[in-house]
GUZA-874309 format. One record per residue (C-alpha): residue in three letters; x, y, z. Coordinates in pm, whole numbers, plus 50000, padded with zeros to 5 digits. Layout:
AlaXYZ ...
# end
This chain:
Met500204999050003 Ala501075036349933 Glu502775055650246 Gly502205088850323 Gly499105107650295 Asp497655083150046 Arg496355054050295 Arg493415040150141 Arg491415009650294 His492124978050094 Pro488484961249990 Gln487614929850148 Asn485894914449897 Leu485164909249507 Gln482374938249542 Gly484414963049707 Val487204955849414 Leu484044964749145 Arg483494996549403 Leu486505004449364 Ala486685002748943 Val483525021448915 Glu484795051549130 Ala488245055348960 Gly485455050948627 Ser483445079148765 Ala487125098948841 Ser488025092048451 Glu485115111748336 Gly485455148648233 Pro486795172147984 Val490425174548152 Pro492845141248041 Gln493435123048344 Glu497385116248436 Pro498865080748372 Met498365057348646 Ser501745060748880 Asp503655033948966 Glu502905039549319 Thr499165034349264 Lys499905004549020 Thr501374989949294 Trp498944998349560 Leu496324982149333 Arg498114946849273 Glu498584943949653 Ala494904955449732 Leu493584928749439 Ala495874903149555 Asp494664908349917 Val491384904249808 Cys491594874549594 Lys493324858149907 Gly490424866450129 Gln488104855649873 Leu490044819849933 Asp490274819550287 Glu486554825850341 Val485504799750087 Glu488534777250342 Gln486024787050607 Met483244779450468 Lys484324743750395 Glu485434738250710 Cys481924749050860 Leu480384721150630 Lys482054696950775 Val481584704551181 Leu477804708251019 Arg478234671850834 Thr479804653451131 Glu477274626451313 Gly477464619051677 Asn479944593851829 Gln478114558051826 Glu480564547152107 Arg478654573852369 Glu476974545552517 Arg480004535152693 Asp479924563652926 Gln476484583252916 Glu477654613453113 Asp480604617752883 Gly478394613152574 Glu475884638452692 Glu479084661552739 Glu480474654452374 Glu476904659452232 Glu476324691852365 Asp479874704252221 Glu478784691351872 Glu475754712251932 Glu477264744052032 Gln480334738351735 Lys477324734251467 Glu475784766651584 Ser478634790851609 Ala479454771151218 Leu475874781151102 Glu476294816451242 Leu479714820451084 Leu478294806850768 Ser475254838350808 Glu478024859450865 Leu480094852650542 Cys477094847550298 Glu476034882350339 Asn478934885050054 Leu476454870449748 Asp479554858449620 Asn480144833649922 Ala476244827049918 Arg476774812449559 Asp479794797449650 Leu477724775649960 Met475374765249745 Lys477754746749478 Leu479814732649779 Gly476554714749867 Gly475734734950203 Leu472444743250137 Gln471604711750046 Thr472754700850405 Cys470504726950535 Val467304717850439 Ser468124680050449 Ser469154677450793 Leu470074710750995 Leu466374722050955 Cys464724689251116 His467894686151356 Pro466824678151712 Gln468014709151878 Ser466034739251836 Gly469144760651815 Val470714739551519 Arg467184744751370 Trp466734782551369 Arg470184790851278 Ala470024769450963 Ala466364787250884 Gln468974821050934 Leu471004809950714 Ile468984797950438 Ala467254836150461 Ser470894851550446 Cys471354833550121 Ala468034831549939 Gln467914870549990 Asn467844888149647 Met469564862149481 Pro467454844349241 Glu469874818049154 Val470054803349518 Gln466324810449547 Cys465054788849270 Tyr468114759849417 Leu466334758849736 Leu463234757549594 Ser464124728249353 Gln465294712849715 Gly461834714149875 Ala463104739750108 Leu459714761450083 Asn457574733150225 Lys459864723750484 Leu460104759950631 Leu456044763650634 His456374730550840 Leu458474746751069 Thr456854782851053 Asp453004759751151 His454304736451382 Asp457794739151526 Pro457344740551946 Asn460004770551924 Pro459044802951887 Thr462464815351764 Val462684786551504 Arg458784795151388 Val460004832451331 Lys462924824451152 Ala461244800050955 Leu458884826850819 Tyr461824850750724 Ala463344821550529 Val459824820650370 Ser459594857250298 Cys463054855650119 Leu461484827249901 Val458374841949819 Arg458834880449777 Glu459034888549449 Gln459564854649298 Glu457444840849106 Val458114802249110 Gly458424804149500 Leu454814823549519 Gln453514794649300 Asp455244768249555 Phe453914785349838 Leu449994785149736 Ser450524751749640 His451444744050017 Asp448354765250123 Gly450644792450231 Phe448404820650327 Ser446164794750603 Val449664791650740 Leu449914832250769 Met446674828750910 Arg447444809451196 Gly450434826251242 Met448714857451306 Gln446614837951592 Ser449784824851771 Asp451044833252099 Ser454244848551981 Glu454114883451902 Lys456614886651675 Leu455614856351452 Arg452174873551454 Thr453614908451331 Lys455664890751110 Ser452994869850937 Ala450804899450921 Phe453604916950713 Leu454214893150499 Leu450564887950378 Leu450304927850342 Asn453254924950123 Leu451764895649903 Leu448494915149845 Thr450244945949777 Ala452574928849534 Tyr449924904249393 Pro446444915549364 Glu445324890949144 His445304865649441 Arg443174887049677 Glu439894860949559 Thr441944832349700 Val442844847150033 Leu438694858750027 Ser437464825449989 Met439294815550293 Gly437164837250500 Met440004858850542 Val438464893350655 Val436474871950956 Gln439884860351094 Leu441544898951031 Val438694915451221 Ser439054890851494 Val443014896351494 Leu441744934451517 Arg439864932451825 Ser443094915952026 Pro445254935752276 His446464965752020 Ser449774962251905 Ser452064972651613 Met450864945351375 His447454959551361 Glu448934984551103 His449734955850866 Val446024935650926 Leu444704968850810 Gly447044972750533 Ala445464938850454 Leu441884946150482 Cys442314976250260 Cys443824954649975 Leu441144931550024 Ala438124959650005 Glu439834966649660 Asp437794935649547 Asn433774938949548 Arg433694907849760 Gly436414920850021 Val433844951950046 Glu430644927450108 Asp432604908550372 Cys433754938650546 Arg429894951950592 Val428624922050743 Ser426584937251052 Ser427894907951266 Leu431274919751247 Gly431024953751379 Leu433594963051189 Glu432354999151108 Glu431845006851501 Leu435524993251591 Leu437005015851277 Thr435335044951447 Gln436865033851803 Arg440105028051663 Ala440345062651435 Gln439565080951775 Lys441985063451991 Leu445155069551722 Gln444285104251666 Gly447035126551772 Lys449375099151780 Glu452385109351559 Glu453615068851569 Ser450425057051417 Gln449935080951141 Glu450015051550892 Glu447655030451062 Leu445185058251092 Glu445415063350747 Phe444495028450660 Cys441755031750942 Glu440395060450755 Arg440715046150402 Leu438635014850491 Arg436205032050700 Ser435275057250365 Val435625025150102 Cys433345001450275 Phe431085026150485 Gln431025059750411 Lys430045059750083 Trp427585030650140 Thr425865049150445 Ser425625078050234 Ala424005059149927 Ile421245039950245 Ser420345076150369 Gln419775091250013 Glu417345054049923 Asp415875065350256 Arg415115097850181 Arg413695089949840 His411315065250012 Cys410165094550264 Ile409335113749940 Asp407305090849787 Leu405055084050129 Asp404695118650168 Gln403315123949788 Arg401145092849868 
# end
């Protein structure tokens, strides 16, 4: 690296080198010709590129070592000493958890996520780690899948072909550990948002029902994330409103709104607004036994003046306007016409 005032930080990965190249290209644009690259700068760039390549190789080796740990099976000879065997088992579990955490960190780099897929690491996650007896391994495996799948269509398609979505939905729906359920749902969202193949897989496994049950769970995080994903999918794919409405989702969402107030209610109201863009959704909201109009009126009054609740208030007012104000006005006009007819008689 050049000494003196030009103390630049080496890029830590290939993305950093590309960013450096873009910056260098931008700097070279302009009416004034740039001077040729100095020998000192050339030396610095060569060293930086060498460091990046070495760092990338080091990270691949780290991933390989992590996979060795994750693929290690328990020692069958533990039975000879139960106490020692239990200690060894705990050590192996801790090692697996540490390996998964390191892989999640490394795979924030998209190149590493792709390399892990090629090394068979994601297949190991799907085939064995998602169903590991220890919850700490299960949720970290789900987190790793989410880290690799996010914004990576190639990895998403691979995971879908391995049956990852079905297993993740099952964990979201049935795992006894709340952290596993939340992490599994996060991984589900990384496989279905803005991913048409993933969405079709989600629909084929009745994913909307999983979200509906998630909003009724004992875990506040799972309730909130389920409502958020429902809102996101209804916003991005309005063509599936009819599917959701046919499940009786309006009744379920209104029931959720009657639970103690929490941040998830904003997402629930947003989802109801999406469903109310369909005529059937409006009709479902108007069912008198739901008492939704009164509930919205009361909620709007409570939210008035609360800056942190403005978006929820907007959803509330929008839903009330679409479903009830115009409808009430039309009924009132009909009543007035009916009264006039009676007077004329």
